[in-house]
N, C-alpha and C positions, 0 to 999 in steps of 0.2 A: 671100672670107672661109675661113679655114682650118677645118679638121676639128677636133674637139675629141674626143679618145678617154679612156677611163675607166681609171685606172688601179688601180682596184680588182676583183682579179682572184678575190676569194675566198681561201678556205682552200686551202692547197696541198695537190694529190693526192697521197697516198702511195705511197712509192717501191714500184715491183714491180706485180703484179696480184692481187688478192686473191681466194681463192676463195668463191664463194657459200656461206649458211649454209641449210638445211634445216630450218624450225622447226615440229615438229610441234603438232599442234592440242592433242594430251594433254600436252605439254612443261609442267613445273612451271615457275612464272614467279613475280616478286612482285607479291602481290595488297593490296590494302586492302580491308577489310571495315569498313564504318561501323557502328558499335553504337549510336549514340544521337546525337541532336540536341537542343537544349532543346525543341524544339517538341513531338516525341516522348516527352520525359524531365520533363516537368513543370517545366522548369528556365528562369532566365535567361540563364545563359551558358555553361555547359558543355556541350561536344561530346566524342564519344569515338570511337575507332576501333583498328582491330589491322592492323598489318603483318606477313605472312608472307613470309619471304625465304628461298627454298630454298639450299641449299650451291650454291657457285660462280655466284650469280646477285648482278645489280645492278639498280637501279631507274632510273626516269625521275625528275626533280627533283620534289619535293613543295613546295608553298609555302601558306601562310594567308595572305594577303595584309592582312588587318584583326584577327587574332588572335597570341597569344602562345601557347607549347605546350610541352606536358612530353612527353617519352618515356622512357618504362621498358622495360627490357630485361627482358622477360618469360623468356624460353625461348633459349637457346644465347649466343650473341655474334654481335656485327655492328659493321660500321664506317660512321660519317655522317659523309659530308664536307657541312660548311656554308658557305652564302655564300660567300665567296671562295677556298674551297680548305682550309679548317680542317679538319682530321682528326680524330675523337674515337673511337676502339675502346671499344666498350660490353662489359663482362663483365654476368654474370646480375646482376640486381638494381640496375644502375647506372643513374641518370637524367640526361638530357640537357635542359636548357631550351632552347628556341629561340626566338630573338625573333621578335617581330612581322614580318611579310614576308620572312622569311628563305627563303632556297632551300635546299633538302637532298636529298642522295641517300644513298640506303639499299645497302650489298651486303655480302655473308656469302662471307668466304674459308674459311670453316670445312667441316666434313665434315656438321655437322649442321644441320637447320634453326633457323633463328630468326623469333623471334616479338617484337614490340614493341607495347606499349601506347601510343597518343596521345590524352592529355588535353589541349583547347583552349579559351581564354577569348578573348572580344574584349580587347583593347589598345588604347591611345591612342598608347603611347609603345613603341620598341624598344629593350629591355635588352641588356646584354652576357649571350653565351652562358653554360652554367655548366654543368661536367660533375661530379656527385658521384659517387664510385665507393664502390659499399658495402663491397669489402673494407677502404677507409679509415673510411668513417663508422659502419661496425657495431661498431668497437672505440674510438671517440671518445665518452668522458662527454657532453661539452658538444652530440652529437648523439643522444644516447637518454634517453629518459623512461620510468624503471622503474615500472609498477604492479604490482598485485596480478595475478599471474597471466600478465603479458604486458609485453611491451617495445613502445616507441613508437621507431622510429628517423626522424630528422628530416631527410630527403633535399635538399627543397627550402624553406628557412626565412625567415622575415622578413629575416634578415641579407643574401639575395640578392634583388637588384632583380628587381623584376616588377611588373605592375602589379594584378594580381588573385592569382594561384595560389601556393598554398603547398602540398607534398604530402610523403608519406612511408609508409612501411610499418608494420604492427601485426602482430607476433607474438604468439599467443595458444599459452598452454600446452593441453594435454586439459583438459577439462571445467573451462573458464574462460567468465563471461560480464561484460560490460562493466556497471561498478557506480560512480557513478550513471549511470542514463539522462542524456542532456543534448540539448538542441537550442540552436540559433543563431537570432539575429534579422538578422545581417548577413553569413550565409555560407552558400552551399549549397555541397554538397559528392557524390561518386560514391565508393562501394564495390568496388573490383574484387577478387576473390578468385583468389588464384593459386596457392596449396596448401592442401591437404586440404579437409575439409568441415564445415559446420556451418547456424547457423540464425542469421536477423535479422528483426525488427520494425522497423518505421518506422509511428509515430502522432503525431497531433496531440496526444491526450491518451489516458489508459487507458480511456476510454468509448469511443474511437472506435479502438480497437486492430483494425484490420481486416487490415493488412497483417503476414502472418507466413510467412515461406518458408524452405523449406531449401535450402543452397545448395552448390553444386560448383565445381572449378577452372573459369575463365573467365565464371562468373557476373558480373553487375555490378548494384548497386542505388543509385538515385539518390535524393538527401535534400533535399528543396526546403525553403527558410526553415520555422524552427519546428516540425519534425518530429522528434522523439525517436527516437535509431537505434542502438539495444543490440543486441550482435552476441553468439553463444555459440557456442563450440567443443564439440566431440562427445570421440571415442576418441583423436585425432590431432592434432596441434598444425595450428594455422591460421594461414594467412597473408593478407593484405590490403593492397593498395594504396589510400589515402587522399587524393584530391586536392578541395581547395578553392578556390572560386571565390569573391571578394568581400572584405571586409576581411581583411587578412593578419596570423593569428596562431593559435596553436594551443590549444586548449578548454585543456588542461592547465597551459600556461605563463599563463593569464589566470585563471584561477580554482584556487588551491591546494587548494581542498575537491575537486576533482577528482582531483588526484592523492592526495588522503589517505582516498579513498573514501568521504566522508561526504556524508550528505544523502540525501534519497529523488529529487530530479531537481534539475537544473542546466540555466539559460538563459544564455547568454553574447549 
């Protein structure tokens, strides 16, 4: 009986001999910081984490096998290599939808650190990736909702395919409050404060208003079903990410009284 030889020699070795690399213990590299999961946030779906990518660094491949995700470019710029090699260069406040089960890597070719925030929720289907550029969306009136003292930018809206996620940014002028207060029967939410400082309340009813907190950059507030959640800015402009998981709509597009600032409270 003749011998059988494998023809799979594996990947070819690089030409020449490469030098070794010393990786010091204190060397800065890509890190992922989990901020919350549903069990720790009184939610059903949403989880959230934060990637820090130092200058010149690249990450391993990340993947959420059963979840869809949104990446928000908070600080600096970064490059995301998704799936089969599609590249997305994210500028400040850009947003990228990552489909269920898609692998992605992060790199930072710039000279400044990059910080990205990831919000995820379980999904049954894999939808196409979607890159929303803030420089473009922030001047498109179809993506902006103007309210008293604040503007809402719809970065990932119902026109984009997804199972549960909708998201955007809200920009408050100084000394502005949310009015009227509103809650949701079919959406949970997180607010992620990325510029300025302010305050927020979360409550089931005015008689049970026990959550009142001052907020600074990087703070997050989760909003379970049926909680009212007004925000107040102080002497500086305030910017926060809002990310919804559940039925896919934005309250101001569903209820025109919210856009007009009418009523004492709104439930959607």
